[in-house]
Each structure stands twice: as C-alpha cells, then as structure tokens.
C-alpha positions, 0 to 999 in steps of 0.5 A: 244276323238278323234280317229286317222285312225290309232287307228281306228280297225275293232272293233271300226268299226264295233261297231260304223256303229251298233250304227247309223244303231241303231239309223236310224231305230229309227223314223220308230220305232215311235207311230203313232199319237193319233186319235182325237176325239171329244166328247159332253157330259153334263159339270156334267156327272161325266160317260162321263168325265170317257168314255174320260178318259178311251180313253184317256188312251188307245191312243186316243187325247180327246178334249170335248165340253159341251153341255146338254139338247135340244141342245145336243139331237139336235145333237144327232139326226141331225147327224144321231143317231136313238133315239133309240140309244141314250145314255148320250156322243156323240164323233166324229172321223173322220167322224163317230159318237161315241154314249155312252159307247162303246169301244176302241177297237170297235171305232178301228175296226170302223176307221180300217174297214171303213164302210160306216155307220153313228158310232157305239151305245151304247144305254143307260148305260149299267153297265160295259161298258167302264165308267159305273162300273167295266167290271168284274162285267157288265151285257150283252150289245151290240154295234150297227152299225149305217148304213146311212139310220137309220138302226142298225144291233149288232157290237159286243157283251160284254157277263155279267161277 
C-alpha cells in the first residue's frame, strides 16, 4: 500500500512515529551476554552435570572439561582452594574459582561485589544444595568466601528446609 502525502493524516503520522520509536528502543532492552563459566568435573559424576545444567538454566554460559582423581585435586590446590573446602567440581568465572555446589545467586553476588578473593566454596556435597537433591528438603549449609591468603569466611547461609 502506497501512501501519498495528501493521505498522510496527523493520526497516521503519530502512529507511525510511535511504532518507529518502539522499534528503536528494543535493542536497549536486550539481555546482557551470558557470563561464561568453565567447569572441571569427574566424567562420571551426575551431581556435577546437574549443577552445570542448573547454571545454564540460570543464564550462565557453561563449558565443561572432564578431569578426575589426582589431576582434578591438584588443579583445585594449585588455584588456591584449601583442602578443607574441596568438593566434587570446580568452576572458573571472571578470575574467580567456584568450588562445589555454590548457588547461582551467590556467584552473581560475588561477581557484582568484585571482592578481592580466590572465590567461593561449598565444601562436601550437602543434600539440597544445587545439584544435590530437592531444595525443599535440604540440610543446612554454608557458602564460604576463600581469601587470597587461604582464609575462609561465611559468605551466605542456607537453613535446613
């Protein structure tokens, strides 16, 4: 349909102008790119895979690398994770180490706060932490911040449900 200048009414001008402004605003509403996290995990560990899937569902861009035994343990220690904080898998995101079943909200909080730290850890494999069973039946656990000197402090607490 061709519109001649004589057919262009004030109303059609306003509608067209509004539509163009709406389309112009769309790029500013686009989501930010997913934050990339690389996860080293045992190839036969189901909870590690589940944790990675949870991160993907939360908008993270996850890559995984199989590693196990002494190699995986050495990687953890070489990257500053204290032996008492070790769990089954280790992630790297924006210069931070993420050890074990750390909830996505805590990872985002760490990235937003930009703390001077090695990263976060949920030692062991607490039931009900992300990837370790239903959250509505979880045991209490803590997420620890690992300092550059190897010290740890509670970053967040999750009560038993």
